[in-house]
The first five atom37 places (N, CA, C, CB, O) and aatype in JSON, in Angstrom:
{
  "aatype": [20, 20, 20, 20, 20, 20, 20, 20, 20, 20, 20, 20, 20, 20, 20, 20, 20, 20, 20, 20, 20, 20, 20, 20, 20, 20, 20, 20, 20, 20, 20, 20, 20, 20, 20, 20, 20, 20, 20, 20, 20, 20, 20, 20, 20, 20, 20, 20, 20, 20, 20, 20, 20, 20, 20, 20, 20, 20, 20, 20, 20, 20, 20, 20, 20, 20, 20, 20, 20, 20, 20, 20, 20, 20, 20, 20, 20, 20, 20, 20, 20, 20, 20, 20, 20, 20, 20, 20, 20, 20, 20, 20, 20, 20, 20, 20, 20, 20, 20, 20, 20, 20, 20, 20, 20, 20, 20, 20, 20, 20],
  "atom_mask": [
    [1, 1, 1, 1, 1],
    [1, 1, 1, 1, 1],
    [1, 1, 1, 1, 1],
    [1, 1, 1, 1, 1],
    [1, 1, 1, 1, 1],
    [1, 1, 1, 1, 1],
    [1, 1, 1, 1, 1],
    [1, 1, 1, 1, 1],
    [1, 1, 1, 1, 1],
    [1, 1, 1, 1, 1],
    [1, 1, 1, 1, 1],
    [1, 1, 1, 1, 1],
    [1, 1, 1, 1, 1],
    [1, 1, 1, 1, 1],
    [1, 1, 1, 1, 1],
    [1, 1, 1, 1, 1],
    [1, 1, 1, 1, 1],
    [1, 1, 1, 1, 1],
    [1, 1, 1, 1, 1],
    [1, 1, 1, 1, 1],
    [1, 1, 1, 1, 1],
    [1, 1, 1, 1, 1],
    [1, 1, 1, 1, 1],
    [1, 1, 1, 1, 1],
    [1, 1, 1, 1, 1],
    [1, 1, 1, 1, 1],
    [1, 1, 1, 1, 1],
    [1, 1, 1, 1, 1],
    [1, 1, 1, 1, 1],
    [1, 1, 1, 1, 1],
    [1, 1, 1, 1, 1],
    [1, 1, 1, 1, 1],
    [1, 1, 1, 1, 1],
    [1, 1, 1, 1, 1],
    [1, 1, 1, 1, 1],
    [1, 1, 1, 1, 1],
    [1, 1, 1, 1, 1],
    [1, 1, 1, 1, 1],
    [1, 1, 1, 1, 1],
    [1, 1, 1, 1, 1],
    [1, 1, 1, 1, 1],
    [1, 1, 1, 1, 1],
    [1, 1, 1, 1, 1],
    [1, 1, 1, 1, 1],
    [1, 1, 1, 1, 1],
    [1, 1, 1, 1, 1],
    [1, 1, 1, 1, 1],
    [1, 1, 1, 1, 1],
    [1, 1, 1, 1, 1],
    [1, 1, 1, 1, 1],
    [1, 1, 1, 1, 1],
    [1, 1, 1, 1, 1],
    [1, 1, 1, 1, 1],
    [1, 1, 1, 1, 1],
    [1, 1, 1, 1, 1],
    [1, 1, 1, 1, 1],
    [1, 1, 1, 1, 1],
    [1, 1, 1, 1, 1],
    [1, 1, 1, 1, 1],
    [1, 1, 1, 1, 1],
    [1, 1, 1, 1, 1],
    [1, 1, 1, 1, 1],
    [1, 1, 1, 1, 1],
    [1, 1, 1, 1, 1],
    [1, 1, 1, 1, 1],
    [1, 1, 1, 1, 1],
    [1, 1, 1, 1, 1],
    [1, 1, 1, 1, 1],
    [1, 1, 1, 1, 1],
    [1, 1, 1, 1, 1],
    [1, 1, 1, 1, 1],
    [1, 1, 1, 1, 1],
    [1, 1, 1, 1, 1],
    [1, 1, 1, 1, 1],
    [1, 1, 1, 1, 1],
    [1, 1, 1, 1, 1],
    [1, 1, 1, 1, 1],
    [1, 1, 1, 1, 1],
    [1, 1, 1, 1, 1],
    [1, 1, 1, 1, 1],
    [1, 1, 1, 1, 1],
    [1, 1, 1, 1, 1],
    [1, 1, 1, 1, 1],
    [1, 1, 1, 1, 1],
    [1, 1, 1, 1, 1],
    [1, 1, 1, 1, 1],
    [1, 1, 1, 1, 1],
    [1, 1, 1, 1, 1],
    [1, 1, 1, 1, 1],
    [1, 1, 1, 1, 1],
    [1, 1, 1, 1, 1],
    [1, 1, 1, 1, 1],
    [1, 1, 1, 1, 1],
    [1, 1, 1, 1, 1],
    [1, 1, 1, 1, 1],
    [1, 1, 1, 1, 1],
    [1, 1, 1, 1, 1],
    [1, 1, 1, 1, 1],
    [1, 1, 1, 1, 1],
    [1, 1, 1, 1, 1],
    [1, 1, 1, 1, 1],
    [1, 1, 1, 1, 1],
    [1, 1, 1, 1, 1],
    [1, 1, 1, 1, 1],
    [1, 1, 1, 1, 1],
    [1, 1, 1, 1, 1],
    [1, 1, 1, 1, 1],
    [1, 1, 1, 1, 1],
    [1, 1, 1, 1, 1],
    [1, 1, 1, 1, 1]
  ],
  "atom_positions": [
    [[36.18, -67.18, -25.94], [36.29, -66.42, -25.98], [35.79, -64.77, -26.92], [36.99, -66.95, -25.82], [35.03, -63.83, -26.69]],
    [[36.76, -65.18, -28.03], [36.73, -64.23, -28.99], [35.25, -64.04, -29.82], [37.87, -64.63, -29.92], [34.75, -63.01, -30.28]],
    [[34.71, -65.5, -29.82], [33.04, -65.33, -30.4], [32.7, -64.35, -29.64], [31.87, -66.62, -30.23], [32.48, -63.25, -30.16]],
    [[32.54, -64.57, -28.02], [32.17, -64.43, -27.58], [31.54, -62.87, -27.03], [32.66, -65.16, -27.35], [30.46, -62.45, -26.62]],
    [[33.32, -62.16, -27.37], [33.21, -60.41, -26.81], [32.61, -59.91, -28.84], [35.71, -59.37, -25.96], [31.84, -58.95, -28.92]],
    [[32.95, -60.46, -29.93], [32.85, -60.33, -30.95], [30.89, -60.52, -30.94], [33.96, -61.32, -31.69], [30.32, -59.52, -31.37]],
    [[30.25, -61.33, -30.63], [28.7, -61.16, -30.14], [28.62, -60.02, -29.68], [28.14, -62.07, -29.09], [28.07, -59.1, -30.28]],
    [[29.27, -59.92, -28.34], [29.07, -59.26, -27.56], [28.68, -57.24, -28.17], [30.33, -59.73, -26.69], [27.96, -56.24, -28.1]],
    [[30.09, -58.0, -28.82], [30.21, -56.01, -29.75], [29.07, -55.89, -30.28], [31.45, -55.61, -31.33], [28.46, -54.82, -30.22]],
    [[28.42, -57.26, -31.06], [27.55, -56.79, -32.26], [26.15, -56.81, -31.6], [27.64, -57.83, -33.7], [25.28, -56.15, -32.17]],
    [[26.0, -57.15, -31.04], [24.27, -56.83, -29.46], [24.71, -55.75, -29.08], [23.99, -58.03, -27.6], [23.76, -55.08, -28.67]],
    [[25.57, -55.24, -29.0], [25.75, -53.09, -27.82], [25.74, -52.99, -29.53], [28.06, -52.1, -26.24], [24.64, -53.52, -29.65]],
    [[25.99, -52.81, -30.39], [25.72, -51.98, -31.46], [24.84, -51.83, -31.73], [26.06, -52.1, -32.32], [24.29, -50.74, -31.87]],
    [[24.28, -53.28, -31.94], [22.39, -53.45, -32.24], [21.89, -52.35, -31.7], [21.44, -54.82, -31.46], [21.37, -51.52, -32.44]],
    [[21.94, -52.2, -30.65], [21.17, -51.68, -29.23], [21.6, -50.29, -29.52], [21.73, -52.35, -27.51], [20.74, -49.44, -29.71]],
    [[23.14, -49.93, -29.6], [23.07, -49.08, -29.71], [22.03, -47.99, -30.82], [24.07, -49.2, -29.64], [21.49, -46.9, -30.62]],
    [[22.1, -48.87, -31.99], [21.23, -48.13, -33.39], [19.8, -48.4, -33.17], [21.63, -48.86, -35.06], [18.83, -47.68, -33.39]],
    [[19.87, -49.32, -32.8], [17.77, -49.49, -32.18], [17.52, -48.47, -31.17], [17.18, -51.29, -31.1], [16.36, -48.2, -30.86]],
    [[18.57, -47.83, -30.59], [18.03, -46.74, -29.12], [18.02, -45.93, -29.99], [18.98, -46.28, -27.58], [16.95, -45.97, -30.59]],
    [[19.03, -44.83, -30.55], [19.05, -43.73, -31.36], [18.2, -43.37, -32.77], [20.24, -43.73, -31.61], [18.14, -42.3, -33.38]],
    [[17.53, -44.75, -33.07], [16.9, -44.58, -33.83], [15.03, -44.9, -33.13], [17.63, -45.4, -34.95], [14.09, -44.14, -33.34]],
    [[14.98, -45.93, -32.5], [13.62, -46.14, -31.28], [12.91, -44.87, -31.41], [14.12, -46.36, -29.43], [11.93, -44.83, -32.16]],
    [[13.31, -43.72, -30.73], [11.55, -42.38, -30.12], [11.55, -42.07, -31.41], [11.67, -40.46, -28.76], [10.48, -42.63, -31.66]],
    [[11.93, -41.56, -32.61], [11.52, -41.21, -33.85], [10.64, -42.56, -34.71], [12.9, -40.71, -34.59], [9.75, -42.34, -35.54]],
    [[10.88, -43.28, -34.51], [9.83, -44.78, -34.61], [8.84, -45.08, -33.91], [10.39, -45.96, -34.37], [7.77, -45.46, -34.38]],
    [[9.09, -44.94, -32.66], [8.28, -44.8, -31.92], [6.82, -43.84, -31.69], [9.0, -44.73, -31.29], [5.67, -44.03, -31.3]],
    [[7.43, -43.0, -32.06], [6.84, -41.47, -32.18], [5.81, -41.24, -33.55], [8.28, -40.33, -32.34], [4.89, -40.43, -33.51]],
    [[6.02, -41.83, -34.43], [5.25, -42.41, -35.78], [4.43, -42.82, -35.58], [5.64, -43.26, -36.57], [3.27, -42.51, -35.85]],
    [[5.08, -44.09, -34.73], [3.74, -45.43, -34.64], [2.88, -44.43, -33.93], [4.05, -47.25, -33.53], [2.01, -43.81, -34.53]],
    [[3.18, -44.21, -32.33], [1.8, -43.4, -31.26], [1.24, -42.3, -32.66], [2.67, -42.04, -29.27], [0.08, -42.35, -33.06]],
    [[1.98, -41.62, -33.1], [1.16, -40.59, -33.79], [-0.34, -40.94, -34.99], [2.36, -39.86, -34.59], [-1.4, -40.4, -35.31]],
    [[0.44, -42.14, -35.3], [-0.31, -43.12, -36.39], [-1.52, -43.4, -35.33], [0.7, -44.75, -37.01], [-2.23, -42.42, -35.13]],
    [[-1.81, -44.39, -34.73], [-2.22, -44.52, -33.55], [-3.11, -43.38, -33.07], [-1.15, -44.71, -32.8], [-4.32, -43.45, -33.3]],
    [[-2.69, -42.52, -32.53], [-2.99, -41.41, -32.29], [-4.26, -40.64, -32.97], [-1.93, -40.89, -32.48], [-5.17, -40.03, -32.41]],
    [[-4.0, -40.88, -34.45], [-4.8, -39.96, -35.87], [-5.55, -41.25, -35.5], [-3.98, -39.53, -37.88], [-6.59, -41.09, -34.85]],
    [[-5.26, -42.24, -35.75], [-6.53, -43.49, -35.93], [-7.88, -43.22, -34.95], [-5.83, -45.19, -35.38], [-9.06, -43.26, -35.31]],
    [[-7.28, -42.92, -33.5], [-8.77, -42.73, -32.65], [-9.05, -41.7, -32.4], [-8.97, -43.27, -31.43], [-9.93, -41.37, -31.6]],
    [[-8.0, -40.63, -33.36], [-9.13, -39.41, -32.97], [-10.24, -39.47, -34.67], [-7.99, -37.32, -32.66], [-11.29, -38.82, -34.59]],
    [[-9.97, -40.18, -36.01], [-10.78, -40.03, -36.77], [-11.63, -40.97, -36.2], [-10.4, -40.09, -38.03], [-12.82, -40.71, -36.37]],
    [[-11.33, -42.22, -35.42], [-12.84, -43.12, -35.25], [-13.75, -42.41, -34.15], [-12.56, -44.89, -34.65], [-14.97, -42.59, -34.14]],
    [[-13.1, -41.6, -33.23], [-14.04, -41.0, -32.06], [-14.86, -39.77, -32.93], [-12.98, -40.29, -30.55], [-15.93, -39.36, -32.49]],
    [[-14.36, -39.28, -34.02], [-14.92, -38.16, -34.35], [-16.67, -38.7, -35.19], [-13.64, -37.3, -35.4], [-17.8, -38.23, -35.06]],
    [[-16.02, -40.14, -36.2], [-16.29, -40.69, -37.2], [-17.56, -40.97, -36.57], [-15.4, -41.69, -37.74], [-18.66, -40.56, -36.94]],
    [[-17.23, -41.95, -35.23], [-18.6, -42.32, -33.9], [-19.65, -41.86, -33.84], [-18.44, -42.03, -32.58], [-20.77, -42.25, -34.18]],
    [[-18.99, -40.29, -33.04], [-19.82, -39.62, -31.92], [-21.24, -39.22, -32.66], [-18.97, -38.18, -31.22], [-21.18, -38.43, -33.61]],
    [[-22.14, -39.6, -32.36], [-23.81, -38.82, -32.87], [-24.24, -37.67, -32.93], [-24.85, -39.07, -32.2], [-25.11, -37.19, -33.66]],
    [[-23.45, -37.09, -31.92], [-23.62, -35.6, -31.88], [-22.95, -34.59, -32.81], [-23.24, -35.24, -30.69], [-23.2, -33.38, -32.73]],
    [[-22.17, -35.08, -33.63], [-21.4, -34.61, -34.12], [-21.45, -34.89, -35.43], [-20.5, -34.79, -33.59], [-20.71, -35.78, -35.83]],
    [[-22.23, -34.27, -36.28], [-21.8, -34.32, -37.82], [-21.3, -33.98, -38.89], [-22.17, -34.36, -38.23], [-21.51, -32.89, -39.42]],
    [[-20.48, -34.96, -39.4], [-18.96, -34.66, -39.83], [-18.68, -34.75, -40.59], [-18.1, -35.03, -39.53], [-18.71, -35.9, -41.04]],
    [[-18.07, -33.5, -41.58], [-17.51, -33.04, -42.63], [-17.19, -33.66, -43.73], [-16.7, -32.6, -42.34], [-17.51, -34.63, -44.41]],
    [[-16.27, -32.55, -43.66], [-15.15, -32.57, -44.74], [-13.18, -32.62, -43.62], [-15.53, -30.59, -45.94], [-12.06, -32.24, -43.95]],
    [[-13.59, -33.12, -42.66], [-12.39, -33.14, -41.84], [-11.16, -34.39, -42.25], [-12.98, -33.35, -40.3], [-11.18, -35.45, -42.87]],
    [[-9.65, -33.24, -41.17], [-8.56, -34.04, -41.88], [-8.04, -34.11, -40.65], [-7.62, -33.45, -43.15], [-7.88, -33.05, -40.04]],
    [[-7.59, -35.68, -39.89], [-6.57, -35.33, -38.98], [-4.44, -35.82, -39.5], [-7.29, -36.3, -37.45], [-3.78, -36.61, -40.17]],
    [[-4.32, -34.85, -38.73], [-2.85, -34.96, -38.25], [-1.95, -35.29, -36.97], [-2.52, -34.0, -38.45], [-2.22, -34.54, -36.03]],
    [[-1.37, -35.84, -36.81], [-0.71, -36.05, -35.62], [0.95, -35.72, -35.55], [-1.01, -37.46, -35.3], [1.69, -36.67, -35.81]],
    [[1.42, -34.67, -35.28], [2.68, -35.18, -35.2], [3.48, -34.39, -34.0], [3.37, -35.06, -36.62], [3.26, -33.21, -33.71]],
    [[4.74, -35.51, -33.15], [4.3, -35.55, -32.41], [3.8, -35.57, -30.87], [4.35, -35.73, -32.81], [4.4, -35.28, -29.84]],
    [[2.46, -36.01, -31.1], [0.93, -35.98, -29.99], [0.42, -34.98, -30.53], [0.99, -35.69, -28.18], [-0.51, -34.66, -29.79]],
    [[0.48, -34.13, -31.58], [-0.16, -32.69, -31.42], [-1.42, -33.17, -32.56], [1.07, -31.07, -31.94], [-0.97, -33.91, -33.44]],
    [[-2.82, -32.89, -32.68], [-3.28, -33.21, -33.19], [-3.56, -32.22, -34.03], [-3.84, -33.79, -32.7], [-3.43, -31.13, -33.47]],
    [[-3.81, -32.17, -34.83], [-4.24, -30.47, -36.33], [-5.42, -31.32, -36.81], [-2.64, -29.97, -38.3], [-5.49, -32.38, -37.42]],
    [[-6.43, -30.36, -36.26], [-7.8, -30.83, -37.5], [-7.98, -29.8, -38.1], [-9.39, -31.3, -37.01], [-7.73, -28.65, -37.72]],
    [[-8.68, -30.39, -39.66], [-8.76, -29.13, -40.47], [-10.02, -29.2, -41.93], [-7.03, -28.89, -41.06], [-9.47, -29.92, -42.75]],
    [[-10.79, -28.94, -42.25], [-12.06, -29.21, -42.58], [-13.1, -27.93, -42.74], [-12.48, -30.13, -41.57], [-12.9, -26.72, -42.81]],
    [[-14.18, -28.63, -42.77], [-15.74, -28.23, -42.49], [-16.66, -28.95, -41.77], [-16.42, -28.11, -43.57], [-17.23, -30.02, -41.98]],
    [[-16.71, -28.02, -40.76], [-18.11, -28.41, -39.86], [-19.41, -28.05, -40.3], [-18.12, -27.79, -38.52], [-19.61, -27.15, -41.12]],
    [[-20.45, -28.86, -39.67], [-21.68, -27.66, -39.33], [-21.92, -26.07, -38.56], [-22.48, -28.35, -38.56], [-22.53, -25.06, -38.92]],
    [[-21.59, -26.22, -38.07], [-21.26, -25.27, -36.55], [-20.23, -24.86, -35.52], [-21.83, -25.67, -35.77], [-19.18, -25.48, -35.36]],
    [[-20.51, -24.03, -34.97], [-18.65, -23.78, -33.69], [-19.6, -25.02, -32.92], [-18.11, -21.43, -32.18], [-18.77, -25.72, -32.34]],
    [[-20.4, -25.35, -32.77], [-20.74, -26.39, -31.71], [-20.66, -27.43, -32.38], [-22.03, -26.34, -30.99], [-21.4, -28.31, -31.95]],
    [[-19.99, -27.73, -33.35], [-19.41, -28.91, -34.04], [-18.2, -29.05, -33.57], [-19.36, -28.85, -35.47], [-17.74, -30.04, -33.0]],
    [[-17.38, -27.5, -33.94], [-16.1, -27.59, -34.0], [-15.38, -27.38, -32.5], [-15.69, -26.6, -35.04], [-14.26, -27.58, -32.04]],
    [[-16.22, -27.04, -32.18], [-15.88, -27.53, -30.2], [-15.78, -28.58, -29.9], [-16.86, -27.29, -29.05], [-14.91, -29.02, -29.15]],
    [[-17.08, -29.5, -30.68], [-17.41, -30.6, -30.0], [-16.12, -31.32, -30.56], [-18.95, -31.25, -30.29], [-15.28, -31.62, -29.72]],
    [[-15.86, -31.61, -31.84], [-14.34, -32.3, -32.69], [-13.49, -31.95, -31.77], [-13.74, -31.64, -34.32], [-13.05, -32.97, -31.23]],
    [[-13.08, -31.07, -31.36], [-11.72, -30.29, -30.46], [-11.63, -30.91, -28.98], [-11.99, -28.4, -30.22], [-10.71, -31.37, -28.32]],
    [[-13.01, -30.7, -28.75], [-13.66, -31.73, -27.43], [-12.5, -33.58, -26.88], [-15.75, -32.41, -28.38], [-11.69, -34.09, -26.11]],
    [[-13.91, -33.84, -28.77], [-13.21, -35.54, -28.45], [-11.95, -35.14, -29.25], [-14.2, -37.28, -29.25], [-11.1, -35.59, -28.48]],
    [[-11.45, -34.73, -30.0], [-9.9, -35.13, -30.02], [-8.65, -34.83, -28.79], [-9.43, -34.38, -31.25], [-7.6, -35.47, -28.84]],
    [[-8.81, -34.18, -28.09], [-8.59, -33.92, -26.25], [-8.22, -35.05, -25.94], [-9.92, -33.52, -25.17], [-7.11, -35.57, -26.01]],
    [[-9.45, -35.52, -25.5], [-9.91, -37.06, -24.68], [-9.08, -38.13, -25.09], [-11.5, -37.64, -25.03], [-9.03, -39.03, -24.24]],
    [[-8.43, -38.33, -26.07], [-8.08, -38.94, -27.32], [-6.44, -39.11, -25.85], [-8.1, -37.7, -29.37], [-5.88, -38.25, -25.17]],
    [[-6.21, -40.81, -25.96], [-4.67, -41.16, -25.01], [-4.03, -40.39, -26.24], [-3.96, -43.24, -24.62], [-4.23, -40.16, -27.43]],
    [[-2.78, -40.03, -24.8], [-2.05, -39.45, -25.79], [-1.25, -37.91, -26.88], [-2.58, -39.96, -26.15], [-0.24, -37.4, -27.36]],
    [[-2.93, -37.85, -26.64], [-3.09, -36.43, -27.16], [-2.24, -35.79, -26.24], [-4.59, -35.8, -27.19], [-2.38, -35.8, -25.01]],
    [[-0.92, -34.93, -27.2], [-0.7, -33.53, -26.27], [-1.04, -31.9, -26.4], [0.59, -33.46, -26.16], [-0.72, -31.03, -25.59]],
    [[-1.67, -31.76, -27.45], [-2.39, -30.75, -27.85], [-3.56, -30.63, -28.95], [-1.54, -30.06, -28.12], [-3.56, -31.78, -29.4]],
    [[-4.59, -29.91, -29.68], [-4.97, -29.95, -30.38], [-4.48, -28.48, -30.9], [-6.05, -30.46, -30.18], [-4.14, -27.47, -30.27]],
    [[-4.58, -28.77, -32.34], [-4.93, -27.41, -33.37], [-6.33, -27.59, -34.09], [-3.69, -27.23, -34.72], [-6.62, -28.58, -34.76]],
    [[-7.04, -26.66, -33.9], [-7.92, -26.17, -35.07], [-7.93, -25.17, -36.49], [-8.7, -25.71, -34.46], [-7.89, -23.96, -36.69]],
    [[-7.99, -26.19, -37.18], [-8.28, -24.82, -38.12], [-9.54, -25.45, -38.66], [-6.98, -24.3, -39.47], [-9.82, -25.21, -39.83]],
    [[-10.17, -26.05, -38.11], [-11.66, -26.18, -38.83], [-12.56, -25.32, -39.36], [-12.41, -26.66, -38.14], [-12.93, -24.46, -38.56]],
    [[-13.09, -25.27, -40.55], [-14.82, -23.71, -40.22], [-15.45, -24.34, -40.89], [-14.98, -21.69, -40.89], [-15.45, -25.45, -41.42]],
    [[-16.11, -23.33, -40.79], [-17.69, -23.83, -40.36], [-18.21, -23.13, -41.96], [-18.59, -22.89, -38.45], [-17.96, -22.12, -42.62]],
    [[-19.29, -24.63, -42.14], [-20.05, -23.96, -43.8], [-20.66, -25.11, -43.53], [-19.13, -23.67, -45.64], [-20.71, -25.68, -42.44]],
    [[-21.47, -25.71, -45.31], [-21.76, -26.68, -45.42], [-21.01, -27.37, -46.7], [-23.01, -26.58, -45.33], [-20.88, -26.42, -47.47]],
    [[-20.49, -28.44, -47.32], [-19.89, -29.06, -47.89], [-19.58, -31.3, -47.46], [-18.8, -27.95, -47.78], [-19.58, -31.81, -46.34]],
    [[-19.38, -32.01, -48.81], [-19.67, -33.07, -48.22], [-19.05, -33.74, -47.32], [-19.84, -33.68, -48.86], [-17.92, -33.43, -46.91]],
    [[-19.75, -34.78, -46.88], [-19.64, -35.16, -45.51], [-18.95, -36.6, -45.34], [-21.05, -35.14, -44.89], [-19.49, -37.63, -45.75]],
    [[-17.97, -36.58, -44.84], [-17.04, -37.4, -44.27], [-15.53, -37.27, -44.04], [-17.19, -38.32, -44.86], [-14.94, -36.49, -44.8]],
    [[-14.96, -37.78, -43.3], [-13.63, -37.67, -43.42], [-12.79, -38.04, -44.72], [-13.22, -38.36, -42.45], [-13.17, -38.76, -45.64]],
    [[-11.31, -37.26, -44.58], [-10.79, -37.02, -45.57], [-9.57, -38.39, -45.48], [-10.38, -35.4, -45.6], [-9.0, -39.0, -44.58]],
    [[-9.6, -38.41, -46.47], [-7.61, -39.81, -46.52], [-7.01, -39.93, -45.18], [-5.7, -38.96, -47.62], [-6.76, -38.75, -44.9]],
    [[-6.7, -40.55, -44.33], [-5.58, -40.19, -44.24], [-3.75, -39.82, -44.17], [-5.93, -40.24, -44.08], [-2.67, -40.39, -44.37]],
    [[-4.29, -38.51, -43.76], [-2.94, -37.98, -44.15], [-1.53, -38.28, -43.99], [-2.91, -37.09, -43.79], [-1.41, -38.77, -42.86]],
    [[-0.51, -38.23, -44.51], [0.94, -39.11, -44.08], [1.62, -38.15, -43.11], [2.15, -39.5, -45.52], [2.22, -37.28, -43.75]],
    [[1.73, -38.02, -41.85], [2.73, -37.94, -40.89], [3.93, -36.96, -41.19], [3.21, -39.27, -40.68], [4.2, -37.53, -42.25]],
    [[4.76, -36.07, -41.13], [5.84, -35.76, -42.49], [6.97, -36.42, -41.35], [6.16, -33.61, -43.25], [8.16, -36.53, -41.64]]
  ]
}
């Protein structure tokens, strides 16, 4: 009987610890998945000539920064990001200009 109570107490404590950590761990995983999906959408879109872009996701809010070729490309990048499942909002700090092409190495979320 004592062993059952001890096992139950340990299990309950473990569940309480994981439950308290769960949302933040899950949010970081979800943010990483969202970032990867947005980066993939930007990279494989044929209408978007990707220049230098950085994608960071925090709590489902995607921040795009970097250089695109035109205002239409900036709008397209924001639209593509908004279409990704799990994205709550998109913040754009995109600038228009020329520059080396490609996505920046993945930035770590805080």
